[in-house]
BANURO-149591 format. One line per field, with one value per residue: x, z, y of N, C-alpha, C in turn. Coordinates in steps of 0.05 Angstrom, whole numbers, plus 5000, padded with zeros to 4 digits. Layout:
! residues N
npx (X ...)
npz (Z ...)
npy (Y ...)
capx (X ...)
capz (Z ...)
capy (Y ...)
cpx (X ...)
cpz (Z ...)
cpy (Y ...)
This chain:
! residues 305
npx (6344 6392 6419 6467 6487 6500 6541 6579 6591 6611 6656 6688 6698 6728 6771 6792 6797 6773 6791 6817 6773 6739 6768 6766 6712 6704 6685 6681 6715 6688 6630 6625 6637 6594 6551 6562 6555 6501 6480 6493 6462 6411 6410 6418 6464 6535 6581 6636 6697 6712 6763 6803 6861 6888 6819 6774 6726 6667 6641 6586 6585 6615 6582 6539 6565 6577 6525 6511 6546 6525 6475 6488 6514 6474 6439 6469 6473 6418 6408 6441 6418 6367 6379 6397 6350 6320 6350 6343 6290 6291 6325 6320 6346 6344 6349 6355 6340 6369 6335 6285 6278 6254 6204 6152 6178 6207 6162 6138 6178 6181 6129 6131 6171 6145 6102 6126 6166 6201 6232 6292 6313 6355 6379 6404 6436 6429 6437 6387 6405 6448 6420 6400 6443 6457 6413 6416 6463 6452 6462 6424 6353 6306 6290 6282 6269 6278 6283 6266 6285 6302 6308 6315 6317 6297 6239 6197 6157 6114 6100 6080 6071 6108 6099 6138 6172 6190 6246 6260 6292 6261 6257 6262 6246 6210 6180 6129 6095 6080 6030 6002 6034 6085 6107 6155 6176 6180 6226 6273 6314 6338 6387 6397 6402 6422 6421 6443 6516 6535 6550 6514 6452 6416 6381 6389 6393 6340 6314 6336 6316 6261 6258 6276 6236 6195 6212 6246 6303 6344 6384 6424 6443 6467 6505 6508 6536 6498 6430 6424 6466 6451 6403 6423 6453 6412 6385 6422 6414 6435 6412 6361 6323 6299 6260 6236 6169 6163 6212 6209 6202 6250 6283 6304 6328 6298 6276 6226 6174 6150 6095 6102 6074 6072 6050 6085 6124 6145 6169 6181 6165 6189 6186 6232 6247 6277 6263 6241 6232 6199 6192 6165 6168 6158 6101 6088 6115 6090 6038 6046 6063 6016 5981 6005 6007 5952 5935 5959 5933 5952 5957 5964 5995 6018 6033 6064 6123)
npz (2228 2264 2289 2313 2286 2237 2254 2271 2222 2191 2220 2215 2160 2157 2190 2167 2188 2229 2280 2297 2293 2331 2377 2377 2382 2431 2441 2440 2391 2367 2375 2344 2293 2286 2285 2239 2202 2209 2191 2136 2122 2131 2094 2048 2017 2002 2041 2052 2023 2027 2067 2056 2071 2087 2110 2056 2023 1987 1922 1927 1981 1989 1967 2002 2048 2039 2042 2093 2125 2115 2138 2192 2202 2193 2233 2278 2273 2277 2328 2357 2345 2366 2420 2426 2417 2459 2501 2492 2503 2558 2572 2553 2513 2511 2469 2471 2458 2491 2503 2507 2558 2584 2566 2560 2565 2613 2645 2615 2613 2668 2678 2644 2670 2718 2701 2676 2710 2703 2659 2645 2639 2602 2595 2543 2524 2461 2400 2349 2297 2305 2326 2286 2266 2314 2326 2284 2295 2344 2390 2415 2426 2421 2397 2416 2385 2349 2296 2226 2197 2149 2136 2104 2137 2185 2224 2234 2279 2283 2340 2361 2343 2369 2391 2379 2422 2437 2471 2512 2545 2604 2602 2549 2486 2457 2495 2502 2472 2497 2510 2462 2423 2371 2303 2262 2224 2250 2280 2252 2252 2300 2349 2346 2381 2367 2374 2379 2380 2345 2300 2239 2211 2261 2318 2309 2253 2241 2258 2223 2175 2181 2178 2126 2097 2103 2073 2096 2122 2174 2203 2242 2264 2309 2329 2388 2441 2472 2497 2549 2552 2511 2532 2577 2557 2534 2581 2600 2569 2518 2471 2434 2434 2401 2423 2439 2463 2511 2535 2560 2613 2637 2691 2694 2711 2697 2647 2597 2559 2494 2453 2387 2327 2274 2233 2214 2253 2290 2329 2312 2350 2354 2351 2341 2314 2297 2232 2223 2273 2320 2374 2440 2474 2445 2433 2487 2504 2471 2491 2540 2524 2498 2542 2578 2546 2538 2591 2600 2566 2515 2444 2406 2354 2329 2277 2219 2195)
npy (3030 3066 3128 3119 3075 3097 3132 3094 3068 3112 3125 3078 3080 3128 3117 3072 3023 2971 2960 3009 3043 3021 3033 3088 3097 3077 3025 2952 2911 2865 2874 2921 2902 2868 2905 2934 2893 2882 2930 2928 2885 2906 2947 2920 2918 2914 2944 2947 2922 2855 2826 2864 2903 2964 2974 2977 3017 3001 3020 3031 3036 3083 3121 3117 3133 3188 3210 3194 3224 3275 3270 3262 3311 3349 3333 3345 3401 3415 3398 3432 3482 3475 3472 3524 3553 3535 3555 3610 3614 3613 3653 3719 3767 3834 3888 3959 4028 4083 4129 4108 4090 4130 4127 4079 4032 4012 3998 3959 3918 3907 3886 3841 3811 3800 3769 3726 3696 3654 3664 3692 3759 3800 3864 3905 3961 3989 4019 4034 4025 3989 3946 3914 3881 3858 3827 3790 3761 3740 3767 3798 3786 3812 3877 3944 4003 4067 4083 4080 4026 3977 3907 3845 3799 3814 3827 3881 3915 3968 4004 4053 4123 4170 4235 4294 4342 4409 4429 4484 4540 4566 4621 4633 4664 4634 4610 4630 4600 4554 4534 4535 4512 4500 4508 4475 4509 4556 4556 4558 4595 4589 4565 4499 4440 4375 4303 4233 4235 4193 4136 4142 4116 4154 4184 4237 4238 4226 4273 4310 4290 4299 4355 4360 4333 4368 4409 4445 4482 4483 4535 4534 4479 4435 4378 4339 4297 4265 4260 4283 4319 4353 4374 4398 4439 4469 4483 4518 4561 4561 4545 4508 4446 4387 4334 4267 4261 4231 4238 4287 4280 4280 4305 4368 4431 4495 4484 4481 4449 4448 4434 4405 4422 4403 4350 4312 4310 4267 4210 4145 4087 4024 3951 3900 3836 3772 3749 3696 3678 3640 3639 3630 3674 3720 3730 3735 3783 3819 3818 3842 3893 3913 3914 3951 3998 4006 4015 4064 4095 4103 4105 4046 4009 3962 3946 3918 3947)
capx (6371 6395 6441 6493 6497 6513 6567 6597 6599 6628 6682 6704 6707 6749 6795 6800 6804 6754 6804 6820 6747 6729 6782 6756 6684 6704 6670 6697 6715 6667 6604 6625 6635 6566 6534 6567 6543 6472 6474 6495 6438 6387 6411 6419 6487 6561 6593 6665 6709 6721 6791 6822 6875 6867 6791 6767 6697 6657 6629 6560 6591 6624 6557 6524 6582 6573 6499 6511 6559 6506 6454 6499 6520 6448 6428 6484 6464 6391 6410 6453 6398 6345 6389 6398 6323 6312 6364 6330 6264 6296 6339 6314 6364 6329 6364 6338 6351 6368 6313 6260 6276 6236 6178 6138 6194 6211 6138 6135 6197 6174 6106 6140 6185 6125 6085 6142 6190 6219 6248 6311 6315 6380 6376 6428 6432 6438 6424 6370 6422 6463 6403 6397 6465 6456 6392 6425 6484 6442 6470 6398 6331 6286 6301 6264 6284 6263 6287 6254 6306 6292 6326 6298 6318 6286 6212 6195 6130 6111 6083 6066 6085 6110 6102 6162 6168 6213 6256 6271 6295 6236 6257 6267 6223 6190 6164 6102 6079 6078 6002 5991 6051 6100 6113 6184 6183 6184 6251 6295 6336 6348 6409 6383 6420 6412 6437 6469 6539 6542 6547 6487 6430 6410 6359 6396 6385 6311 6306 6343 6298 6235 6261 6278 6210 6178 6224 6258 6332 6352 6409 6444 6437 6492 6502 6522 6540 6474 6407 6428 6483 6435 6384 6439 6460 6387 6381 6441 6407 6451 6396 6337 6327 6276 6262 6210 6151 6168 6237 6204 6202 6276 6282 6326 6318 6295 6267 6197 6171 6129 6086 6109 6048 6074 6042 6109 6142 6142 6190 6169 6175 6185 6196 6244 6254 6286 6240 6229 6232 6172 6195 6142 6170 6149 6073 6088 6123 6069 6016 6054 6063 5988 5969 6017 5998 5924 5932 5969 5916 5969 5950 5984 5989 6027 6032 6090 6131)
capz (2228 2284 2283 2323 2265 2218 2266 2270 2195 2183 2234 2202 2134 2161 2203 2149 2206 2249 2306 2304 2296 2357 2398 2376 2391 2458 2443 2432 2362 2357 2372 2322 2268 2283 2278 2211 2186 2210 2174 2109 2117 2129 2069 2025 2000 2014 2046 2052 2009 2046 2068 2049 2093 2105 2101 2033 2020 1961 1909 1939 2008 1989 1962 2027 2067 2035 2053 2122 2136 2113 2158 2219 2204 2196 2260 2298 2270 2287 2358 2367 2342 2385 2446 2426 2420 2487 2519 2489 2517 2586 2574 2531 2513 2499 2462 2473 2455 2517 2507 2513 2587 2594 2555 2574 2565 2639 2655 2599 2623 2695 2676 2632 2690 2737 2688 2668 2727 2694 2637 2653 2620 2601 2580 2531 2509 2434 2381 2330 2274 2314 2334 2263 2266 2340 2323 2266 2307 2369 2414 2427 2415 2415 2397 2417 2373 2341 2268 2205 2182 2138 2130 2098 2158 2210 2224 2251 2286 2293 2363 2361 2333 2391 2383 2388 2436 2435 2498 2512 2572 2612 2594 2520 2474 2447 2517 2501 2457 2512 2510 2435 2406 2350 2278 2258 2208 2268 2296 2233 2258 2328 2352 2353 2388 2359 2387 2391 2363 2340 2272 2228 2219 2289 2323 2295 2225 2240 2260 2198 2154 2184 2166 2096 2087 2103 2056 2114 2127 2198 2198 2262 2275 2320 2341 2413 2447 2480 2504 2574 2545 2495 2550 2595 2542 2532 2608 2604 2552 2494 2447 2438 2426 2396 2438 2441 2484 2537 2547 2575 2641 2648 2709 2692 2719 2678 2621 2591 2535 2477 2432 2359 2314 2247 2233 2208 2275 2309 2330 2313 2369 2341 2362 2320 2320 2274 2215 2225 2301 2330 2402 2456 2488 2428 2440 2515 2506 2457 2510 2561 2510 2494 2568 2589 2529 2543 2617 2598 2547 2491 2420 2398 2327 2324 2248 2207 2182)
capy (3042 3087 3147 3107 3058 3115 3140 3071 3065 3134 3123 3057 3090 3148 3105 3050 3001 2964 2962 3037 3054 3012 3048 3116 3097 3066 3000 2929 2906 2846 2886 2939 2887 2858 2927 2940 2871 2886 2953 2918 2868 2923 2963 2901 2924 2909 2970 2945 2900 2834 2818 2885 2916 2973 2970 2993 3020 2995 3044 3036 3044 3111 3137 3118 3148 3217 3218 3190 3247 3297 3265 3267 3340 3363 3326 3360 3428 3417 3395 3457 3504 3470 3480 3553 3563 3529 3575 3636 3613 3617 3679 3736 3790 3856 3912 3983 4055 4096 4147 4093 4087 4151 4121 4058 4008 4000 3985 3934 3898 3899 3869 3816 3796 3791 3749 3703 3695 3632 3674 3713 3782 3816 3889 3913 3986 3984 4037 4021 4016 3966 3924 3896 3861 3844 3807 3770 3744 3728 3783 3805 3770 3832 3904 3967 4025 4091 4090 4063 4012 3952 3885 3821 3779 3825 3836 3905 3923 3996 4005 4078 4146 4188 4263 4309 4367 4427 4437 4511 4552 4578 4650 4636 4678 4614 4599 4639 4581 4529 4524 4533 4496 4514 4493 4474 4532 4579 4554 4554 4614 4584 4546 4474 4418 4348 4282 4231 4237 4164 4130 4145 4133 4156 4202 4262 4234 4228 4302 4323 4280 4312 4382 4357 4325 4392 4429 4466 4480 4499 4549 4528 4453 4424 4351 4335 4269 4250 4276 4298 4341 4372 4388 4414 4464 4485 4493 4540 4583 4561 4539 4492 4418 4371 4309 4252 4270 4218 4248 4311 4273 4284 4328 4387 4457 4517 4475 4476 4432 4459 4415 4411 4418 4390 4322 4296 4312 4245 4190 4119 4067 3998 3926 3884 3808 3757 3745 3670 3670 3632 3634 3637 3700 3743 3737 3744 3811 3835 3820 3862 3919 3921 3920 3976 4020 4011 4027 4091 4110 4110 4090 4025 4002 3935 3941 3914 3972)
cpx (6371 6419 6468 6504 6511 6541 6587 6609 6618 6655 6700 6715 6730 6774 6807 6810 6783 6766 6807 6793 6735 6741 6771 6728 6681 6685 6689 6694 6693 6639 6603 6623 6607 6547 6537 6553 6513 6463 6474 6470 6413 6386 6410 6442 6512 6575 6624 6674 6719 6750 6811 6835 6892 6839 6785 6737 6689 6646 6603 6564 6599 6600 6541 6539 6577 6546 6497 6524 6541 6485 6464 6505 6494 6436 6443 6477 6437 6391 6420 6433 6375 6354 6390 6370 6313 6325 6351 6304 6267 6311 6333 6331 6350 6347 6345 6354 6348 6345 6287 6257 6258 6208 6166 6154 6199 6186 6132 6153 6190 6150 6114 6154 6165 6109 6100 6168 6210 6237 6266 6314 6341 6375 6403 6423 6445 6423 6407 6386 6437 6446 6399 6418 6464 6435 6402 6445 6476 6451 6446 6377 6308 6299 6279 6279 6266 6266 6273 6277 6295 6314 6309 6297 6306 6257 6209 6166 6129 6091 6067 6084 6086 6116 6128 6154 6194 6221 6269 6275 6268 6234 6262 6242 6202 6172 6135 6083 6074 6050 5991 6008 6065 6102 6144 6193 6189 6211 6276 6319 6348 6372 6397 6404 6406 6431 6428 6492 6550 6540 6518 6479 6425 6387 6364 6389 6355 6302 6312 6324 6270 6236 6261 6251 6191 6189 6237 6288 6339 6380 6431 6437 6463 6487 6519 6521 6515 6453 6411 6446 6468 6416 6399 6447 6435 6381 6399 6435 6422 6435 6371 6342 6301 6280 6235 6194 6157 6193 6233 6202 6229 6276 6307 6315 6317 6284 6236 6196 6146 6121 6095 6084 6049 6067 6065 6128 6137 6166 6177 6181 6168 6197 6207 6252 6264 6261 6226 6228 6204 6173 6171 6144 6160 6119 6071 6094 6102 6045 6021 6053 6034 5976 5979 6007 5969 5920 5940 5952 5931 5959 5972 5976 5995 6024 6061 6098 6156)
cpz (2248 2277 2292 2301 2244 2228 2265 2242 2185 2196 2222 2175 2138 2173 2186 2165 2226 2277 2315 2309 2323 2380 2400 2387 2420 2461 2434 2402 2353 2355 2349 2296 2264 2274 2249 2193 2186 2192 2144 2102 2114 2103 2044 2006 2016 2017 2044 2036 2029 2044 2061 2073 2081 2093 2078 2030 1991 1948 1921 1968 2009 1984 1988 2048 2064 2046 2083 2136 2136 2135 2186 2223 2208 2223 2281 2297 2282 2317 2370 2367 2362 2413 2449 2431 2448 2506 2517 2503 2547 2592 2549 2534 2497 2494 2462 2468 2481 2523 2514 2542 2599 2583 2572 2576 2593 2650 2640 2609 2650 2694 2665 2653 2711 2726 2682 2684 2719 2671 2648 2632 2624 2584 2570 2515 2481 2415 2360 2306 2281 2321 2311 2264 2292 2340 2306 2279 2334 2394 2429 2413 2408 2415 2398 2407 2363 2311 2250 2189 2173 2132 2125 2120 2184 2205 2244 2254 2296 2316 2365 2350 2356 2382 2393 2403 2433 2464 2495 2541 2578 2605 2565 2508 2463 2469 2517 2486 2471 2511 2481 2417 2384 2326 2275 2241 2225 2282 2278 2240 2286 2327 2362 2358 2381 2371 2375 2371 2359 2310 2262 2213 2249 2293 2310 2265 2222 2240 2234 2176 2156 2173 2136 2084 2085 2086 2072 2118 2151 2194 2217 2276 2283 2333 2366 2420 2454 2491 2529 2569 2530 2513 2570 2582 2539 2559 2614 2586 2526 2469 2454 2428 2422 2408 2435 2465 2511 2551 2562 2605 2654 2666 2707 2696 2695 2650 2620 2564 2519 2456 2404 2343 2287 2250 2229 2232 2296 2307 2332 2335 2358 2357 2339 2330 2295 2258 2219 2254 2311 2360 2418 2469 2472 2434 2469 2518 2493 2475 2530 2549 2508 2521 2579 2573 2535 2570 2617 2579 2522 2467 2412 2371 2321 2294 2239 2192 2165)
cpy (3065 3105 3135 3089 3074 3125 3118 3068 3087 3133 3101 3066 3109 3137 3083 3026 2996 2968 2991 3050 3047 3027 3076 3118 3087 3042 2977 2924 2887 2858 2906 2925 2876 2880 2935 2918 2874 2909 2945 2902 2885 2938 2944 2906 2917 2936 2969 2920 2880 2828 2839 2897 2938 2969 2989 2993 3015 3021 3052 3047 3074 3129 3140 3134 3178 3226 3214 3214 3272 3295 3272 3297 3355 3358 3342 3390 3433 3415 3421 3480 3500 3478 3510 3565 3558 3548 3602 3637 3618 3644 3696 3761 3813 3881 3936 4008 4070 4113 4133 4087 4108 4147 4098 4032 3996 3986 3959 3912 3889 3880 3842 3799 3785 3768 3723 3702 3673 3641 3696 3734 3796 3840 3899 3939 3983 4002 4022 4010 3991 3942 3904 3873 3845 3822 3784 3751 3733 3743 3792 3788 3788 3859 3924 3991 4047 4096 4070 4050 3985 3932 3860 3800 3788 3834 3859 3912 3951 3996 4030 4100 4166 4216 4274 4333 4383 4436 4465 4520 4566 4608 4655 4649 4659 4603 4608 4620 4555 4517 4520 4515 4513 4496 4494 4498 4556 4578 4552 4572 4609 4565 4520 4453 4391 4327 4255 4234 4209 4159 4131 4120 4132 4176 4229 4261 4237 4257 4316 4315 4293 4341 4380 4351 4349 4414 4451 4461 4497 4511 4541 4502 4440 4397 4350 4305 4254 4270 4293 4322 4362 4388 4406 4441 4482 4498 4517 4564 4584 4556 4523 4464 4404 4343 4293 4261 4258 4228 4274 4306 4275 4309 4346 4415 4476 4509 4474 4462 4441 4438 4424 4403 4404 4360 4303 4294 4291 4226 4163 4102 4040 3975 3910 3856 3795 3748 3718 3660 3665 3628 3644 3664 3723 3749 3746 3774 3829 3838 3842 3890 3930 3930 3947 4000 4027 4024 4056 4108 4118 4093 4070 4014 3972 3927 3936 3939 3968)
């Protein structure tokens, strides 16, 4: 039995006519009648009542029709999904948080492109919160983010815990701690700029949660649109700002970056994929991540989180 035989049979049932079914299938009527007869012989049952006009399906025929429709539907769905997976293998859409462009992400993507020139890479800026839904609907295939978010359909790998630094103006009174570092308890009275001004949870939420975890309450914590605006305000002497260590490479005048000593003061860098995704590009990207991190002497974890 072939799938085409099922399609022939289903079409005859739905059209209630051999003639109309033949026209719809773009084949001649006699060959269609022969195929239906062969199907009945193979099954050992009568599918249609003889001599009925319009064509009537027997009770056994209706039972077989319902299952034939399911088989054809499942086959179509499997074909569509296989084509989707094949397309993903050739085009990988990577969602990323903007601040990771100052970390090792550009080097990872560059190495991936060099190693696998047959795979087209599309980069899509996407907050960690939005990456969950973007992965589910297929807008992205991999997500690089900073927040600890959980979802049963998403697998999240913690790559590393990036330390935070405190950005201050070079003439700020806290500048004296540039070599020794500061604890968050020392900055509670300062004007602290947090970012971004987007739906929560976001990086600002992470900063607030670190203070809360330590039992600290900053007196003047303000949210601004994005990291460059925050650092621009710090550069103007308006206040201070907590940033991931890699973001200290942002070139802005008058700024210095002080290590934050609290063990809890870190930003997780994670990789997220669909939970059941077995696509070949996943181990490829993991290989590139490990190589780049090792070359930079950065600790890498690759633990599920």
